[in-house]
C-alpha angles and dihedrals in degrees: 000000000000131000106229131195112214113196113203086016095158092055127097103275094024094059093050090048090052089060091051093047092052092046088053090054100255124140111237133209113188127203125182135154090211093233091126100020144052129244089226086074089072092061091044091053092048091051091048098046099033088228132121100234128214109235134176123186095220134167105219093200085068102078094194092053091049091047090055090060091054091047091052092050110042088158093073115123102168145022132209106199115206101140111119145111102265117181116113097203094044090051089058088055096042107029099155092050089054094047093049097046100041098040101039093047090052094047090050091049093052091049092051093046091050095048095043095043096242100151108179123073129173110196126206101229130163146228086244086088087076093059109190098352120219091230141358142268088045122211132195093266091063113113119265104245133203103281121249091222141022088251089059090046091056091054091051091048094047091051090051091048090051092048092052092045091051088061089068090065093234098108143024119213140193116192111204109205103199128185121210114336114200139162132049143254113291090242090062087223092113133030142124113322115203121199110208118331113008118254097196129064104241097050087049089052093049094045089051090048092053094045102254089115126039097208141013115229116216107205106223130359099190104068120128093258137110094280104009096263126107121277121227138171110239120201131179113256091229091057088052092047093051090051091058091058090049090048093052091047090050092052094047091048090059091227095121134066115272089253124033135167117202132182119227116194143108093265091237134090129224127187121231091251091050088054091054091052092043089055089055090051091050098044109014091240122130114217118214110223143170132201112247134184119289114274120237113252097023120136116221101223135359136151134157141262100209099184093115094051089052095049100037101037102021086235132147129163111261102190126073129218094265091054091048094052095041091052090049090051092048089052092050091050091050091053091050091048092051095050 
């Protein structure tokens, strides 16, 4: 099996993908600068997988530091690239920091892959590349729109950089445009850590449910949607993780084009208010909430057409909304128990 470098491998989606890679028999090398993750995740992953994992605390914007990792691991045959700053609202406040971090780290990775003959790259992209889509569900042929945030802009730029780099023949790339990953591993050993106030809906729901937050704020109640709140496509993080392994396998098999973009979502959209009510259905807990002002950078409505993922990767989401929310709640309870 392959030896795979996972950048940002101690983060939310990265850590879940590591478990799937190991389960599939791959060897894994993790790098992370710990800016959006916690070193305790390494021990959690080792407990979960029963493996002693190879980890380097590496700043990818430092090309020499990244090059050292490739020199130490000449056996690498693929990369899954998660490492990035990732908060939409923070990117509006700190645009240059987002452009520098997300673009320079990606450019350095491409350079290292080219020089060290590591040909296969799976890139963690985002549905934000579609901006405000003309229609939903959105498929991969939809036009790339002007992003609603600097974060979204970095994903568009990275995809373009990868597409241009593929033309050199040095690398092959699959960009996975996923929608809204939620939930946690069934073991409750790994999940989505939040430092300070949550930035994503479901951790905010679970922290409100457990009493860490008094009230959930719903950003915007006057959108042109079923109930005035934003519509998103929520997908279980383990479904997303499993798709990354399939994507890497597809690249290494040579059965795909040298550059592919693939949506990962449930194929359905839920409003924020519907998510609050679905959480009550899944757990029996009522979430207090209030309608707040719209948040800069938010898209009104987006959900995925996943036809291409099904045909190209033989992938479909396995877990329903109730399972997603219940796993997120179990994770929150485990964190509270461990405090």
